C-alpha positions, 0 to 999 in steps of 0.5 A: 167760360163754361159753367158746370152745375150739379143737381141733387136728386131728392126723389127718395126724400120726397117719397119718404115725406109723402109715405110718412104723411099718408101714414100719420095717425089722424084718429083713433084706430077703427074698433071692430065689434066682437063678431069682427074681432073673432073673424079677423083673429081667425083669419090671422091665425091661418095667415100665421100658419102659412108663414110658420110651415115654410119657416119650419123647414128652413130651420130644420134644414139649417139645424140638421147636420150642423157640421155641414153647410148649405148649397152655397159653398164656403164661408158664404154658405156658413153665413147664410146657414146661421142667418136662416137658422136664426130668422126662421126660428124667430118666424116660427116663435113669433107666429106661435106667440101671435096665434096663442097670445094671452092678452086679454084685449084685441085680436088674441087667442085668449080673447077668442077663447072667451067668446060665448056660445052665442057669438060662435053661433054668429061666426058659424052663420057667417062661415056657413054663408061664405062656404055654403056648408051647414051651420052645424058644421061650422059650429062644431069646428068653432067649438074645437078652436075655442077649446084649443085656444082656451088650453093654449092661449095662456101665460108662458108660466101657465103653459109650462106647468100645463099637462098637455104637450102642445101647451108646454111646447107653445110655452117654450116658443113663446118664451123664446119669442118674448125674451129680448135676449132671443133677438140680440144673440145666437144663444140656444134656448130650450126648445127642440125640433120636436117642439117646433114640429108639434106647434107648426103641425097643429097651427097648420091643422087649425089654419086648414080648419079656418081655410075650409070655412072662411076661404073656400075659394082656395083648393082643399090641397092648399096646405098640402101644396104649401107643405110640399113646396116648402120642403122642396125649397128647403132641400134645395138650400140644405140637401142634408135635411132629412127626407121626411115632410111633416104631412107626407103621410096625411092629407091635411084637409082630411085630418083637420075635418076629422078633428071637428067631426069626431067631437071637441074632446077627441079633436082637442086630444088629437091636437094637444097630444096625438098629432106628433104620432099621427104624422110620424114625428116622435 
C-alpha cells in the first residue's frame, strides 16, 4: 500500500526565531559622547530631509485637484490617491517632529541647541577634516544651525505662540504627528500646503548645509537632483500636480552656503521668514 506523507515548511518560522534571537537586548544601549551625539543628530536631520522632500510632492500631488484621481484609473486610483496622501503627509510630519524634537535628552534638536561654543568648535574641527574646508566655515554653519534649533525645537504650545512663521508651521506639523487621532482617522488637521512647503524647504536647506561639510563625497547637486526626481515621480502618478518645483529657480547648495556666509542672524531670518518668498511659494 502506497503511503503519502506531507511535510510542513517551517523555514519562515526558523528565520523568525533567528532574527528575534539576534535582536534581543543583551546589554544597555551604547551611549554616545556629546561630540558623537551632535554629529549623529545632524546626520539624522540630513536623512530626514531626504525623506521629507519626495514625500512632500506625493502629498501635494494627491492633495491637489481632489476631484481628480491619479494615473491609475477608476476606483483603484481613488484608493491609491488617498493612501498616498495619508502616508506622505505622515512622513513629512514625522520627519519634522524628529528633526525638531524638543526632548531634553538624546539625539534631539533641543539637545543640539544646548551645545556650547566649545562643543561646536569640536564638531567644526571634525567637519573640517572630512570636508577639507576651513574650520571657520564649518563653525559659521554650526552657529546658524544651533540658532535654528534654538528657535524651532520647542514644544507645540511654545511654537504655536512663536512669532517666526517657520516655528509656527513646525508646531502645526508636530501637533499632527503627536496626536494619536492623526494616525487613526482621515480627519483633516489645521496645516496647509504652504506650511509643508516652508518646513520641507527649510529642512532641505539645513540638510544641504550638513551634507556639504559632513558628506562631501555626494555631489553639490545632490538635493537639486532629489528635488527634480521627486517632482517628476509625483507628476507621473498625479498629472494634475501644479508645474512648480520647490527649488525650480534656486540652486540649493548656493542658497544653503549663503545662509551661513551672510552670518547667523541674516541666515536665521532667511530660514525662519523669507524662504517661501525666495523660492516663489507664498
